[in-house]
N, C-alpha and C positions, 0 to 999 in steps of 0.2 A: 493372318487367319480370318476368313469371312464367316460371320455367324448371323443366322437369322434369329431375330428375337420376336417372340409373340407374347401377348398378355391379354387375358380377358377376365381378370380377377376383380376388376372394378367397373364403373360405368364407362371407362375408356376402352375402345377397341383399338389395340396397338399392334403394329407390325413394323419392323425395320431391319435394315442390314447394317451391321457394325463391323468394323475392321479392328480386330484385337491384335495389338503388338506387344512386345515385351515390356513396354513401359506406360501403356495406357490403351484407351479405346476411343475410336472415332466413328461417329455416325455417318454412314455413307448416304442413307436415305431412310425416311420413315413416313408412315401414314398413321394418323391418329384421329379418331372420331369419338367424341364423348356422347354415347347413346346406349343406355343400359339395356335396351331391347333389341339391339342390332348386332350382337356378337356374331351369331351364326350367319347372318346376312353379309356382313362387311368384312370379316377377318380374311377370308380367302382373296377377295379383290384387293384388299389393302396389301397383303404380303406380295402378291404378284406385281402390284404397282410399285412397291418399294424395291423389289428385285430389279424391275425394269429401270426405275430411276437411278439405281446404283450402277447401271450399265453392266450387269452381270447376268448370268444364267443360274437357274436353281442348281445345276450340277457343279457350280463353282463354290457352293457353300460347303464348309467343313464341319459345321455342327448346327444344331438348333437349340435355342434356349427358350423355355416356356414358363411363364408364371404359374405357379401351382397353388396359388391362394396365399392366405385365406380369402375366401370369397363365396358367392352364391353358386348353388349346384349348376344351374343352367349355363351361366357364363363360363365357369371353369371347364365344364364338359366340352364346350365348343373349342376352346383353346387347346386343351390337352389332346382331344381326339385328332384335331388338325396337325399338332406337332408330331404326335405318334405316327400318323399316316405319312407325313413328309419324311421323318426319320427312316421309316421302312422302305419307302420308294427310292430315296436318294442314298440309302445305306450309310447314313451318318449318325453319330450319337445325338441323343436329345437329353439335354439337362434340365431338370425341374429347379425352379428358383422360387423362394418365398418372395412374394411381391412386396412385403414390408422391407425386406433386405434390399430390394432394388431401389426403393425409394430412399433408404438411408445411405446407400452407396453414392448417391448424387447430392445429398444434402450438404452444402458447403459450410459446415460448423465443426469446430473443434471443442465440442462440449457434449454433455450427456443429452441424448435426443430421444423424444418419443415420436413414434410413427403411428398414425391412426387412419383407418379407412372405414367407410360407412358400412355397418353390418345390419342396418335397419333395426326395427323394434326398439329404437332409442339406445342402441348399443353400437360399439365400435370394435373392429379388429385392431389389435395394438401390439406393439413390441417396443422395448426400450434398448437403446444402444449407448455404448460408452464413447469417449471422444475419438477413438480410432476406428469406430464403426462396428465393433464386435457387439453382437446381440447379447444382452444381459438377461432379458425377461421376455417371454412370449415366444411365438405368437399365441394370442389368447383372444377371447371375445367377452366383453363386459360392458357395463354402463360406464360412462366417462368418470363418474364420481367414485367408482370402485377401483380406479387404477392408482397404484402407489407412485406418486410423482416426486419422490424424495431425490433432491439433487438434479432434477431435469430442468434444463433451461430453454430448450427449443422443442417445437412440435412441427412435424411435416406430414403431408398426406391429405387427401381431400375430406377426411373426417372432421378436420378443424373447420372447414367451410360449412359442413352440414351442421355442426354444433359449435358455432363460433363463440359462445359464452361459456363453454364447458371447460376451456383450458386457459388458465392465466399464465400463458407461456408465449414466447416470441415465436410466431409462425414463420416458416421458411418453405420455399419450393424444394423439391417438386411435389405436386399434388397427386400425380399418378405415377406408376412404374413406367419408365421410358425404355426403349430398346437398349440405349447405352447403359442405363442403370442395371438392367437385367444381365447384360453381359459382364459388367463389373462385378456383379454379385457372384457370378460363376467363374470369374477369370482364372482363379487358381486351378480349378478342375479342368478348364478348357486348355490352359497352357501345358498342364502335365499329362493331358490325355487320360485322365482317370476314368474309371468305369462309372457311368452315370447312376445316380440313385434311381430307384423305381419311380416311374412317372405316376405319382399318386397325389390326388387332390387333397388340399388342406381345407376341409369344409368347416371344422371346429364345432359344427352343430349337427344333431341328428336330423334327418329329413322330417319336414312337417307331416308328410303322409305316414300313416300308420297301417300296418297290416290288420285287416279286420279280425276281430275275435270270434270265438265261437258264438253262434246265435243263442239268445236267451231262451230258456225253457219256458213254454207256455203251459200254465196249469189250467186244467178244465175240471 
């Protein structure tokens, strides 16, 4: 099964073609650029280049997997809108995946793992996983010192690069969700042909913009 994987939940603009088999997943081609301001500009060229490098056509794809966050509004909107459009045009299912799950799926540790990505404002998006990769807590957004690290031995995700002194844990890759990690995180659904969950973004924060209130009365 050939799957197109997209992610714009972090500063990395990620697209790749992954072949999912009964026993694993292999990346056929990928394009990744770390640029937090280029999601809308680079995602479509990246996915077209990845499809071409994999030696296939868009019509050969059986499904699309897209990172659904947590992440910032602008980045997530670019990825989810692109994935939804492709799914409709190609008539293939589109599976949303938590980006933190995708990172955990490729972290080569057999112990309790923390995954963190930068949420700005001195905060991180985070989730905790047990030794077999099952998510135990999160996703959530907090300051690093507010996270319960009981029993956690390792940390993955680019949040540890942004806040290198915040976590007294062993840092491991990956730093960003990869195409293979995204597909691995959705592998059970893809193999079973399950109905995809709604393609809903995990913002975890309310928008900064607020609807204006009623104007104040002026007394004369």
